[in-house]
PyMOL Python script that loads the backbone (N, CA, C, O; Angstrom):
from pymol import cmd

cmd.read_pdbstr("""\
ATOM      1  N   MET A   1      -3.218-189.005 -11.795  1.00  0.00           N
ATOM      2  CA  MET A   1      -3.850-188.682 -10.915  1.00  0.00           C
ATOM      3  C   MET A   1      -2.676-187.874 -10.083  1.00  0.00           C
ATOM      4  O   MET A   1      -1.486-187.994 -10.374  1.00  0.00           O
ATOM      5  N   PRO A   2      -3.201-186.966  -8.921  1.00  0.00           N
ATOM      6  CA  PRO A   2      -2.409-186.351  -7.889  1.00  0.00           C
ATOM      7  C   PRO A   2      -1.930-186.800  -7.625  1.00  0.00           C
ATOM      8  O   PRO A   2      -2.244-187.990  -7.658  1.00  0.00           O
ATOM      9  N   GLN A   3      -0.473-186.396  -6.989  1.00  0.00           N
ATOM     10  CA  GLN A   3       0.791-186.828  -6.310  1.00  0.00           C
ATOM     11  C   GLN A   3       1.524-188.176  -7.259  1.00  0.00           C
ATOM     12  O   GLN A   3       2.605-188.578  -6.828  1.00  0.00           O
ATOM     13  N   GLU A   4       0.998-188.812  -8.429  1.00  0.00           N
ATOM     14  CA  GLU A   4       1.435-189.999  -8.960  1.00  0.00           C
ATOM     15  C   GLU A   4       2.764-189.454  -9.658  1.00  0.00           C
ATOM     16  O   GLU A   4       2.937-188.281  -9.990  1.00  0.00           O
ATOM     17  N   VAL A   5       3.798-190.643  -9.850  1.00  0.00           N
ATOM     18  CA  VAL A   5       4.978-189.799 -10.408  1.00  0.00           C
ATOM     19  C   VAL A   5       5.763-191.016 -11.119  1.00  0.00           C
ATOM     20  O   VAL A   5       5.718-192.022 -10.411  1.00  0.00           O
ATOM     21  N   ALA A   6       6.241-191.141 -11.936  1.00  0.00           N
ATOM     22  CA  ALA A   6       6.899-192.057 -13.329  1.00  0.00           C
ATOM     23  C   ALA A   6       8.525-192.323 -12.803  1.00  0.00           C
ATOM     24  O   ALA A   6       9.402-191.677 -13.375  1.00  0.00           O
ATOM     25  N   PRO A   7       8.791-192.986 -12.045  1.00  0.00           N
ATOM     26  CA  PRO A   7      10.128-192.673 -11.294  1.00  0.00           C
ATOM     27  C   PRO A   7      11.097-192.580 -12.348  1.00  0.00           C
ATOM     28  O   PRO A   7      10.677-193.132 -13.365  1.00  0.00           O
ATOM     29  N   ALA A   8      12.146-192.125 -12.463  1.00  0.00           N
ATOM     30  CA  ALA A   8      13.320-191.732 -13.745  1.00  0.00           C
ATOM     31  C   ALA A   8      13.918-192.836 -14.333  1.00  0.00           C
ATOM     32  O   ALA A   8      14.255-193.780 -13.619  1.00  0.00           O
ATOM     33  N   HIS A   9      14.177-192.864 -16.054  1.00  0.00           N
ATOM     34  CA  HIS A   9      14.237-193.595 -16.036  1.00  0.00           C
ATOM     35  C   HIS A   9      15.142-193.204 -18.018  1.00  0.00           C
ATOM     36  O   HIS A   9      15.522-192.033 -18.051  1.00  0.00           O
ATOM     37  N   ARG A  10      15.336-193.715 -18.917  1.00  0.00           N
ATOM     38  CA  ARG A  10      15.680-193.482 -20.002  1.00  0.00           C
ATOM     39  C   ARG A  10      15.672-194.881 -20.896  1.00  0.00           C
ATOM     40  O   ARG A  10      15.729-196.070 -20.583  1.00  0.00           O
ATOM     41  N   HIS A  11      15.576-194.176 -22.153  1.00  0.00           N
ATOM     42  CA  HIS A  11      15.105-195.252 -23.649  1.00  0.00           C
ATOM     43  C   HIS A  11      15.987-194.568 -24.596  1.00  0.00           C
ATOM     44  O   HIS A  11      16.582-193.492 -24.540  1.00  0.00           O
ATOM     45  N   THR A  12      15.906-195.513 -25.505  1.00  0.00           N
ATOM     46  CA  THR A  12      17.139-195.318 -26.695  1.00  0.00           C
ATOM     47  C   THR A  12      15.784-194.336 -27.441  1.00  0.00           C
ATOM     48  O   THR A  12      16.113-193.455 -28.236  1.00  0.00           O
ATOM     49  N   ALA A  13      14.507-194.521 -27.175  1.00  0.00           N
ATOM     50  CA  ALA A  13      13.433-194.136 -28.425  1.00  0.00           C
ATOM     51  C   ALA A  13      13.552-192.239 -27.662  1.00  0.00           C
ATOM     52  O   ALA A  13      13.777-191.920 -26.495  1.00  0.00           O
ATOM     53  N   SER A  14      13.325-191.437 -28.743  1.00  0.00           N
ATOM     54  CA  SER A  14      13.044-190.319 -28.257  1.00  0.00           C
ATOM     55  C   SER A  14      11.574-190.146 -27.646  1.00  0.00           C
ATOM     56  O   SER A  14      10.688-190.955 -27.922  1.00  0.00           O
ATOM     57  N   ALA A  15      11.345-188.964 -26.735  1.00  0.00           N
ATOM     58  CA  ALA A  15       9.542-189.001 -26.741  1.00  0.00           C
ATOM     59  C   ALA A  15       8.978-187.370 -26.533  1.00  0.00           C
ATOM     60  O   ALA A  15       9.477-186.306 -26.166  1.00  0.00           O
ATOM     61  N   PHE A  16       7.712-187.822 -26.971  1.00  0.00           N
ATOM     62  CA  PHE A  16       7.144-186.041 -26.575  1.00  0.00           C
ATOM     63  C   PHE A  16       6.060-186.294 -25.917  1.00  0.00           C
ATOM     64  O   PHE A  16       5.348-187.290 -26.049  1.00  0.00           O
ATOM     65  N   ARG A  17       5.893-185.307 -25.119  1.00  0.00           N
ATOM     66  CA  ARG A  17       4.130-185.157 -24.126  1.00  0.00           C
ATOM     67  C   ARG A  17       3.987-183.690 -24.412  1.00  0.00           C
ATOM     68  O   ARG A  17       4.651-182.659 -24.302  1.00  0.00           O
ATOM     69  N   PHE A  18       2.608-184.148 -24.901  1.00  0.00           N
ATOM     70  CA  PHE A  18       1.313-183.066 -25.001  1.00  0.00           C
ATOM     71  C   PHE A  18       0.675-183.016 -23.550  1.00  0.00           C
ATOM     72  O   PHE A  18       0.395-184.016 -22.889  1.00  0.00           O
ATOM     73  N   MET A  19       0.484-181.670 -23.145  1.00  0.00           N
ATOM     74  CA  MET A  19      -0.692-181.736 -22.095  1.00  0.00           C
ATOM     75  C   MET A  19      -1.386-181.207 -22.593  1.00  0.00           C
ATOM     76  O   MET A  19      -1.191-180.303 -23.404  1.00  0.00           O
ATOM     77  N   LEU A  20      -2.752-181.811 -22.088  1.00  0.00           N
ATOM     78  CA  LEU A  20      -4.487-181.504 -22.488  1.00  0.00           C
ATOM     79  C   LEU A  20      -5.077-180.839 -21.482  1.00  0.00           C
ATOM     80  O   LEU A  20      -5.629-179.753 -21.659  1.00  0.00           O
ATOM     81  N   GLU A  21      -5.000-181.512 -20.192  1.00  0.00           N
ATOM     82  CA  GLU A  21      -5.691-180.975 -19.056  1.00  0.00           C
ATOM     83  C   GLU A  21      -4.570-180.739 -17.711  1.00  0.00           C
ATOM     84  O   GLU A  21      -3.576-181.464 -17.675  1.00  0.00           O
ATOM     85  N   GLY A  22      -4.785-179.700 -16.628  1.00  0.00           N
ATOM     86  CA  GLY A  22      -4.576-180.450 -15.261  1.00  0.00           C
ATOM     87  C   GLY A  22      -4.386-178.624 -14.733  1.00  0.00           C
ATOM     88  O   GLY A  22      -4.191-177.741 -15.569  1.00  0.00           O
ATOM     89  N   ASP A  23      -4.493-178.341 -13.200  1.00  0.00           N
ATOM     90  CA  ASP A  23      -4.443-177.743 -12.499  1.00  0.00           C
ATOM     91  C   ASP A  23      -2.543-177.088 -12.865  1.00  0.00           C
ATOM     92  O   ASP A  23      -2.756-175.892 -12.665  1.00  0.00           O
ATOM     93  N   GLY A  24      -1.285-177.149 -13.170  1.00  0.00           N
ATOM     94  CA  GLY A  24      -0.272-176.655 -13.191  1.00  0.00           C
ATOM     95  C   GLY A  24       0.327-177.466 -12.333  1.00  0.00           C
ATOM     96  O   GLY A  24       1.112-176.787 -11.671  1.00  0.00           O
ATOM     97  N   GLY A  25       0.360-178.962 -11.900  1.00  0.00           N
ATOM     98  CA  GLY A  25       1.303-179.545 -11.160  1.00  0.00           C
ATOM     99  C   GLY A  25       1.499-180.660 -11.955  1.00  0.00           C
ATOM    100  O   GLY A  25       1.868-181.624 -11.284  1.00  0.00           O
ATOM    101  N   GLY A  26       1.377-180.907 -13.267  1.00  0.00           N
ATOM    102  CA  GLY A  26       2.037-181.513 -14.411  1.00  0.00           C
ATOM    103  C   GLY A  26       3.789-181.441 -14.539  1.00  0.00           C
ATOM    104  O   GLY A  26       4.034-180.235 -14.574  1.00  0.00           O
ATOM    105  N   TYR A  27       4.653-181.948 -14.594  1.00  0.00           N
ATOM    106  CA  TYR A  27       6.119-182.067 -14.562  1.00  0.00           C
ATOM    107  C   TYR A  27       6.665-182.917 -15.310  1.00  0.00           C
ATOM    108  O   TYR A  27       6.175-184.046 -15.301  1.00  0.00           O
ATOM    109  N   THR A  28       7.670-182.685 -16.057  1.00  0.00           N
ATOM    110  CA  THR A  28       8.683-183.371 -17.279  1.00  0.00           C
ATOM    111  C   THR A  28      10.290-182.795 -16.266  1.00  0.00           C
ATOM    112  O   THR A  28      10.777-181.678 -16.096  1.00  0.00           O
ATOM    113  N   SER A  29      10.642-183.981 -15.854  1.00  0.00           N
ATOM    114  CA  SER A  29      12.151-183.872 -15.679  1.00  0.00           C
ATOM    115  C   SER A  29      13.426-184.390 -16.509  1.00  0.00           C
ATOM    116  O   SER A  29      13.531-185.608 -16.649  1.00  0.00           O
ATOM    117  N   VAL A  30      13.999-183.897 -16.837  1.00  0.00           N
ATOM    118  CA  VAL A  30      15.132-184.448 -17.947  1.00  0.00           C
ATOM    119  C   VAL A  30      16.583-184.021 -17.677  1.00  0.00           C
ATOM    120  O   VAL A  30      17.052-182.882 -17.678  1.00  0.00           O
ATOM    121  N   ASP A  31      17.190-185.210 -17.444  1.00  0.00           N
ATOM    122  CA  ASP A  31      18.746-184.793 -16.565  1.00  0.00           C
ATOM    123  C   ASP A  31      18.742-183.781 -15.546  1.00  0.00           C
ATOM    124  O   ASP A  31      19.633-182.956 -15.344  1.00  0.00           O
ATOM    125  N   GLY A  32      17.331-183.957 -14.734  1.00  0.00           N
ATOM    126  CA  GLY A  32      17.666-183.312 -13.053  1.00  0.00           C
ATOM    127  C   GLY A  32      16.990-181.541 -13.556  1.00  0.00           C
ATOM    128  O   GLY A  32      16.856-180.608 -12.765  1.00  0.00           O
ATOM    129  N   GLY A  33      16.661-181.503 -15.067  1.00  0.00           N
ATOM    130  CA  GLY A  33      15.961-180.324 -14.844  1.00  0.00           C
ATOM    131  C   GLY A  33      14.668-180.355 -14.747  1.00  0.00           C
ATOM    132  O   GLY A  33      14.115-180.919 -15.691  1.00  0.00           O
ATOM    133  N   ARG A  34      13.957-179.922 -13.887  1.00  0.00           N
ATOM    134  CA  ARG A  34      12.231-179.796 -14.066  1.00  0.00           C
ATOM    135  C   ARG A  34      11.684-178.713 -14.876  1.00  0.00           C
ATOM    136  O   ARG A  34      12.313-177.656 -14.919  1.00  0.00           O
ATOM    137  N   SER A  35      10.429-178.860 -15.620  1.00  0.00           N
ATOM    138  CA  SER A  35       9.587-178.222 -16.280  1.00  0.00           C
ATOM    139  C   SER A  35       8.042-178.686 -15.867  1.00  0.00           C
ATOM    140  O   SER A  35       7.425-179.699 -16.197  1.00  0.00           O
ATOM    141  N   MET A  36       7.756-177.884 -15.259  1.00  0.00           N
ATOM    142  CA  MET A  36       6.156-177.563 -15.207  1.00  0.00           C
ATOM    143  C   MET A  36       5.407-177.065 -16.323  1.00  0.00           C
ATOM    144  O   MET A  36       5.653-176.094 -17.039  1.00  0.00           O
ATOM    145  N   MET A  37       4.026-178.243 -16.380  1.00  0.00           N
ATOM    146  CA  MET A  37       3.590-178.201 -17.590  1.00  0.00           C
ATOM    147  C   MET A  37       2.127-177.532 -17.526  1.00  0.00           C
ATOM    148  O   MET A  37       1.401-178.110 -16.718  1.00  0.00           O
ATOM    149  N   GLN A  38       1.695-176.750 -18.005  1.00  0.00           N
ATOM    150  CA  GLN A  38       0.801-176.481 -18.221  1.00  0.00           C
ATOM    151  C   GLN A  38      -0.378-176.613 -19.897  1.00  0.00           C
ATOM    152  O   GLN A  38       0.267-176.615 -20.946  1.00  0.00           O
ATOM    153  N   PRO A  39      -1.520-176.683 -19.999  1.00  0.00           N
ATOM    154  CA  PRO A  39      -1.918-176.930 -20.670  1.00  0.00           C
ATOM    155  C   PRO A  39      -1.835-176.916 -22.118  1.00  0.00           C
ATOM    156  O   PRO A  39      -2.555-175.968 -22.432  1.00  0.00           O
ATOM    157  N   GLY A  40      -1.373-177.423 -23.167  1.00  0.00           N
ATOM    158  CA  GLY A  40      -1.367-176.769 -24.211  1.00  0.00           C
ATOM    159  C   GLY A  40       0.195-176.930 -24.233  1.00  0.00           C
ATOM    160  O   GLY A  40       0.550-177.150 -25.391  1.00  0.00           O
ATOM    161  N   ASP A  41       0.987-176.905 -23.577  1.00  0.00           N
ATOM    162  CA  ASP A  41       2.319-177.379 -23.806  1.00  0.00           C
ATOM    163  C   ASP A  41       2.881-178.684 -24.382  1.00  0.00           C
ATOM    164  O   ASP A  41       2.419-179.822 -24.300  1.00  0.00           O
ATOM    165  N   PHE A  42       3.781-178.324 -24.871  1.00  0.00           N
ATOM    166  CA  PHE A  42       4.455-179.549 -25.688  1.00  0.00           C
ATOM    167  C   PHE A  42       6.174-179.484 -25.307  1.00  0.00           C
ATOM    168  O   PHE A  42       6.990-178.580 -25.482  1.00  0.00           O
ATOM    169  N   VAL A  43       6.320-180.904 -24.693  1.00  0.00           N
ATOM    170  CA  VAL A  43       7.824-181.194 -24.601  1.00  0.00           C
ATOM    171  C   VAL A  43       8.280-182.336 -24.894  1.00  0.00           C
ATOM    172  O   VAL A  43       7.765-183.433 -24.682  1.00  0.00           O
ATOM    173  N   LEU A  44       9.680-181.977 -25.599  1.00  0.00           N
ATOM    174  CA  LEU A  44      10.640-183.219 -26.171  1.00  0.00           C
ATOM    175  C   LEU A  44      11.409-183.972 -25.292  1.00  0.00           C
ATOM    176  O   LEU A  44      12.282-183.187 -24.919  1.00  0.00           O
ATOM    177  N   THR A  45      11.597-185.099 -24.717  1.00  0.00           N
ATOM    178  CA  THR A  45      12.852-186.114 -23.973  1.00  0.00           C
ATOM    179  C   THR A  45      13.856-186.668 -25.641  1.00  0.00           C
ATOM    180  O   THR A  45      13.549-187.407 -26.575  1.00  0.00           O
ATOM    181  N   PRO A  46      14.734-186.091 -25.414  1.00  0.00           N
ATOM    182  CA  PRO A  46      16.187-186.222 -26.300  1.00  0.00           C
ATOM    183  C   PRO A  46      16.212-187.707 -25.928  1.00  0.00           C
ATOM    184  O   PRO A  46      15.778-188.046 -24.827  1.00  0.00           O
ATOM    185  N   SER A  47      16.742-188.694 -26.868  1.00  0.00           N
ATOM    186  CA  SER A  47      16.905-190.157 -26.720  1.00  0.00           C
ATOM    187  C   SER A  47      17.788-190.323 -25.819  1.00  0.00           C
ATOM    188  O   SER A  47      18.508-189.339 -25.649  1.00  0.00           O
ATOM    189  N   TRP A  48      18.014-191.282 -25.127  1.00  0.00           N
ATOM    190  CA  TRP A  48      18.877-191.573 -24.327  1.00  0.00           C
ATOM    191  C   TRP A  48      19.272-190.680 -22.661  1.00  0.00           C
ATOM    192  O   TRP A  48      20.285-190.651 -21.963  1.00  0.00           O
ATOM    193  N   THR A  49      17.959-190.072 -22.543  1.00  0.00           N
ATOM    194  CA  THR A  49      18.183-189.046 -21.419  1.00  0.00           C
ATOM    195  C   THR A  49      17.236-189.144 -20.396  1.00  0.00           C
ATOM    196  O   THR A  49      16.046-189.075 -20.706  1.00  0.00           O
ATOM    197  N   PHE A  50      17.673-189.342 -18.846  1.00  0.00           N
ATOM    198  CA  PHE A  50      16.940-189.646 -17.637  1.00  0.00           C
ATOM    199  C   PHE A  50      16.168-188.797 -17.677  1.00  0.00           C
ATOM    200  O   PHE A  50      16.620-187.698 -17.998  1.00  0.00           O
ATOM    201  N   HIS A  51      14.480-188.911 -17.339  1.00  0.00           N
ATOM    202  CA  HIS A  51      13.596-188.043 -16.569  1.00  0.00           C
ATOM    203  C   HIS A  51      12.641-189.117 -16.498  1.00  0.00           C
ATOM    204  O   HIS A  51      12.695-190.284 -16.887  1.00  0.00           O
ATOM    205  N   ASP A  52      11.642-188.363 -15.834  1.00  0.00           N
ATOM    206  CA  ASP A  52      10.187-188.765 -15.086  1.00  0.00           C
ATOM    207  C   ASP A  52       9.761-187.892 -15.122  1.00  0.00           C
ATOM    208  O   ASP A  52      10.381-186.852 -15.341  1.00  0.00           O
ATOM    209  N   HIS A  53       8.277-187.982 -14.878  1.00  0.00           N
ATOM    210  CA  HIS A  53       7.343-187.182 -15.275  1.00  0.00           C
ATOM    211  C   HIS A  53       5.949-186.972 -13.909  1.00  0.00           C
ATOM    212  O   HIS A  53       6.074-187.790 -12.998  1.00  0.00           O
ATOM    213  N   GLY A  54       5.411-186.535 -13.843  1.00  0.00           N
ATOM    214  CA  GLY A  54       4.474-186.800 -12.831  1.00  0.00           C
ATOM    215  C   GLY A  54       3.411-185.217 -12.420  1.00  0.00           C
ATOM    216  O   GLY A  54       3.329-184.146 -13.021  1.00  0.00           O
ATOM    217  N   ASN A  55       2.762-185.694 -11.204  1.00  0.00           N
ATOM    218  CA  ASN A  55       1.343-184.539 -11.075  1.00  0.00           C
ATOM    219  C   ASN A  55       2.017-184.136  -9.580  1.00  0.00           C
ATOM    220  O   ASN A  55       2.104-185.030  -8.738  1.00  0.00           O
ATOM    221  N   LEU A  56       2.447-182.900  -9.291  1.00  0.00           N
ATOM    222  CA  LEU A  56       2.215-182.543  -7.906  1.00  0.00           C
ATOM    223  C   LEU A  56       1.060-181.857  -7.486  1.00  0.00           C
ATOM    224  O   LEU A  56       0.962-181.475  -6.320  1.00  0.00           O
ATOM    225  N   GLY A  57      -0.228-181.572  -8.699  1.00  0.00           N
ATOM    226  CA  GLY A  57      -1.264-181.158  -8.043  1.00  0.00           C
ATOM    227  C   GLY A  57      -2.009-181.796  -7.088  1.00  0.00           C
ATOM    228  O   GLY A  57      -1.644-182.749  -6.399  1.00  0.00           O
ATOM    229  N   ASN A  58      -3.321-181.105  -7.070  1.00  0.00           N
ATOM    230  CA  ASN A  58      -4.650-182.008  -6.337  1.00  0.00           C
ATOM    231  C   ASN A  58      -5.900-182.180  -7.345  1.00  0.00           C
ATOM    232  O   ASN A  58      -7.095-182.413  -7.166  1.00  0.00           O
ATOM    233  N   GLU A  59      -5.056-181.954  -8.541  1.00  0.00           N
ATOM    234  CA  GLU A  59      -6.301-182.616  -9.268  1.00  0.00           C
ATOM    235  C   GLU A  59      -5.760-183.361 -10.616  1.00  0.00           C
ATOM    236  O   GLU A  59      -4.621-183.191 -11.053  1.00  0.00           O
ATOM    237  N   PRO A  60      -6.613-184.101 -11.136  1.00  0.00           N
ATOM    238  CA  PRO A  60      -5.907-184.811 -12.149  1.00  0.00           C
ATOM    239  C   PRO A  60      -5.370-184.309 -13.313  1.00  0.00           C
ATOM    240  O   PRO A  60      -5.664-183.237 -13.841  1.00  0.00           O
ATOM    241  N   THR A  61      -4.635-185.060 -13.662  1.00  0.00           N
ATOM    242  CA  THR A  61      -3.587-184.226 -14.538  1.00  0.00           C
ATOM    243  C   THR A  61      -3.736-185.325 -16.142  1.00  0.00           C
ATOM    244  O   THR A  61      -3.585-186.545 -16.207  1.00  0.00           O
ATOM    245  N   ILE A  62      -4.014-184.528 -17.068  1.00  0.00           N
ATOM    246  CA  ILE A  62      -3.956-185.478 -18.666  1.00  0.00           C
ATOM    247  C   ILE A  62      -2.832-185.086 -19.608  1.00  0.00           C
ATOM    248  O   ILE A  62      -2.707-183.890 -19.875  1.00  0.00           O
ATOM    249  N   TRP A  63      -2.007-185.969 -20.136  1.00  0.00           N
ATOM    250  CA  TRP A  63      -1.309-185.834 -21.175  1.00  0.00           C
ATOM    251  C   TRP A  63      -1.570-186.927 -22.403  1.00  0.00           C
ATOM    252  O   TRP A  63      -2.406-187.812 -22.580  1.00  0.00           O
ATOM    253  N   MET A  64      -0.526-186.464 -23.104  1.00  0.00           N
ATOM    254  CA  MET A  64      -0.595-187.568 -24.343  1.00  0.00           C
ATOM    255  C   MET A  64       1.104-187.763 -24.079  1.00  0.00           C
ATOM    256  O   MET A  64       1.851-187.120 -23.341  1.00  0.00           O
ATOM    257  N   ASP A  65       1.388-188.912 -24.987  1.00  0.00           N
ATOM    258  CA  ASP A  65       2.411-189.453 -24.329  1.00  0.00           C
ATOM    259  C   ASP A  65       2.863-190.471 -25.870  1.00  0.00           C
ATOM    260  O   ASP A  65       2.316-191.534 -26.161  1.00  0.00           O
ATOM    261  N   GLY A  66       4.318-189.590 -26.927  1.00  0.00           N
ATOM    262  CA  GLY A  66       4.209-190.705 -27.841  1.00  0.00           C
ATOM    263  C   GLY A  66       5.906-190.662 -27.731  1.00  0.00           C
ATOM    264  O   GLY A  66       6.734-189.930 -27.190  1.00  0.00           O
ATOM    265  N   LEU A  67       5.927-192.091 -28.710  1.00  0.00           N
ATOM    266  CA  LEU A  67       7.457-192.532 -28.522  1.00  0.00           C
ATOM    267  C   LEU A  67       7.869-192.536 -30.257  1.00  0.00           C
ATOM    268  O   LEU A  67       6.965-192.188 -31.017  1.00  0.00           O
ATOM    269  N   ASP A  68       9.199-192.921 -30.857  1.00  0.00           N
ATOM    270  CA  ASP A  68       9.369-192.916 -31.766  1.00  0.00           C
ATOM    271  C   ASP A  68      10.134-194.293 -32.174  1.00  0.00           C
ATOM    272  O   ASP A  68      11.154-194.522 -32.825  1.00  0.00           O
ATOM    273  N   ASN A  69       9.001-195.262 -31.369  1.00  0.00           N
ATOM    274  CA  ASN A  69       9.931-197.031 -31.363  1.00  0.00           C
ATOM    275  C   ASN A  69       9.242-197.516 -32.259  1.00  0.00           C
ATOM    276  O   ASN A  69       8.867-198.628 -31.888  1.00  0.00           O
ATOM    277  N   PRO A  70       8.781-197.216 -33.490  1.00  0.00           N
ATOM    278  CA  PRO A  70       8.758-197.454 -34.642  1.00  0.00           C
ATOM    279  C   PRO A  70      10.081-197.787 -35.126  1.00  0.00           C
ATOM    280  O   PRO A  70      10.659-198.873 -35.190  1.00  0.00           O
ATOM    281  N   PHE A  71      10.388-196.770 -35.410  1.00  0.00           N
ATOM    282  CA  PHE A  71      11.712-196.470 -36.166  1.00  0.00           C
ATOM    283  C   PHE A  71      13.198-196.706 -35.327  1.00  0.00           C
ATOM    284  O   PHE A  71      14.334-196.595 -35.789  1.00  0.00           O
ATOM    285  N   ILE A  72      12.794-197.057 -33.978  1.00  0.00           N
ATOM    286  CA  ILE A  72      14.073-197.675 -33.196  1.00  0.00           C
ATOM    287  C   ILE A  72      14.099-198.734 -33.167  1.00  0.00           C
ATOM    288  O   ILE A  72      15.211-199.255 -33.084  1.00  0.00           O
ATOM    289  N   ASP A  73      12.649-199.776 -33.232  1.00  0.00           N
ATOM    290  CA  ASP A  73      12.734-201.190 -33.587  1.00  0.00           C
ATOM    291  C   ASP A  73      13.437-201.527 -34.517  1.00  0.00           C
ATOM    292  O   ASP A  73      14.478-202.185 -34.532  1.00  0.00           O
ATOM    293  N   MET A  74      12.640-200.893 -35.606  1.00  0.00           N
ATOM    294  CA  MET A  74      13.314-201.245 -36.942  1.00  0.00           C
ATOM    295  C   MET A  74      14.811-200.882 -37.155  1.00  0.00           C
ATOM    296  O   MET A  74      14.969-200.726 -38.366  1.00  0.00           O
ATOM    297  N   MET A  75      15.758-200.719 -36.608  1.00  0.00           N
ATOM    298  CA  MET A  75      17.019-200.101 -36.445  1.00  0.00           C
ATOM    299  C   MET A  75      17.571-201.335 -35.408  1.00  0.00           C
ATOM    300  O   MET A  75      18.739-201.640 -35.647  1.00  0.00           O
ATOM    301  N   GLY A  76      17.051-201.959 -34.501  1.00  0.00           N
ATOM    302  CA  GLY A  76      17.416-202.949 -33.733  1.00  0.00           C
ATOM    303  C   GLY A  76      18.020-202.681 -32.561  1.00  0.00           C
ATOM    304  O   GLY A  76      18.871-203.434 -32.086  1.00  0.00           O
ATOM    305  N   VAL A  77      17.589-201.465 -31.933  1.00  0.00           N
ATOM    306  CA  VAL A  77      18.497-200.421 -31.248  1.00  0.00           C
ATOM    307  C   VAL A  77      17.546-200.089 -29.784  1.00  0.00           C
ATOM    308  O   VAL A  77      17.912-199.161 -29.062  1.00  0.00           O
ATOM    309  N   THR A  78      16.554-200.753 -29.487  1.00  0.00           N
ATOM    310  CA  THR A  78      16.168-200.638 -28.415  1.00  0.00           C
ATOM    311  C   THR A  78      16.402-201.170 -27.002  1.00  0.00           C
ATOM    312  O   THR A  78      16.320-202.338 -26.623  1.00  0.00           O
ATOM    313  N   PHE A  79      16.676-200.197 -26.377  1.00  0.00           N
ATOM    314  CA  PHE A  79      17.268-200.534 -24.838  1.00  0.00           C
ATOM    315  C   PHE A  79      16.488-199.462 -23.877  1.00  0.00           C
ATOM    316  O   PHE A  79      15.998-198.462 -24.401  1.00  0.00           O
ATOM    317  N   THR A  80      16.375-199.684 -22.429  1.00  0.00           N
ATOM    318  CA  THR A  80      15.713-199.403 -21.445  1.00  0.00           C
ATOM    319  C   THR A  80      16.185-199.556 -20.506  1.00  0.00           C
ATOM    320  O   THR A  80      16.219-200.760 -20.255  1.00  0.00           O
ATOM    321  N   GLU A  81      16.799-198.721 -19.443  1.00  0.00           N
ATOM    322  CA  GLU A  81      17.327-198.497 -18.014  1.00  0.00           C
ATOM    323  C   GLU A  81      16.401-197.572 -17.027  1.00  0.00           C
ATOM    324  O   GLU A  81      15.998-196.410 -17.093  1.00  0.00           O
ATOM    325  N   GLU A  82      16.243-198.727 -16.003  1.00  0.00           N
ATOM    326  CA  GLU A  82      15.864-197.603 -14.769  1.00  0.00           C
ATOM    327  C   GLU A  82      16.267-196.906 -14.268  1.00  0.00           C
ATOM    328  O   GLU A  82      15.615-196.300 -13.417  1.00  0.00           O
TER     329      GLU A  82
END
""", "prot")
cmd.dss("prot")
cmd.show_as("cartoon", "prot")
cmd.util.cbc("prot")
cmd.orient("prot")
């Protein structure tokens, strides 16, 4: 939603984010570097990097997130830090 932010965190799972809809206010920050996202953008977040994401725009933003949790869980190396 507009002005919504997921605070910075990191985890052992790698992540991806695929932007579906929005007015250009959606972003992902990785290790302090912010990337603004447009519909069609695909962003990768490497394992164990601090990142946050949110919507600075005035319209709802829709993206799809994914993690490689099945592999990380199988290896027994799941960690998260806020």
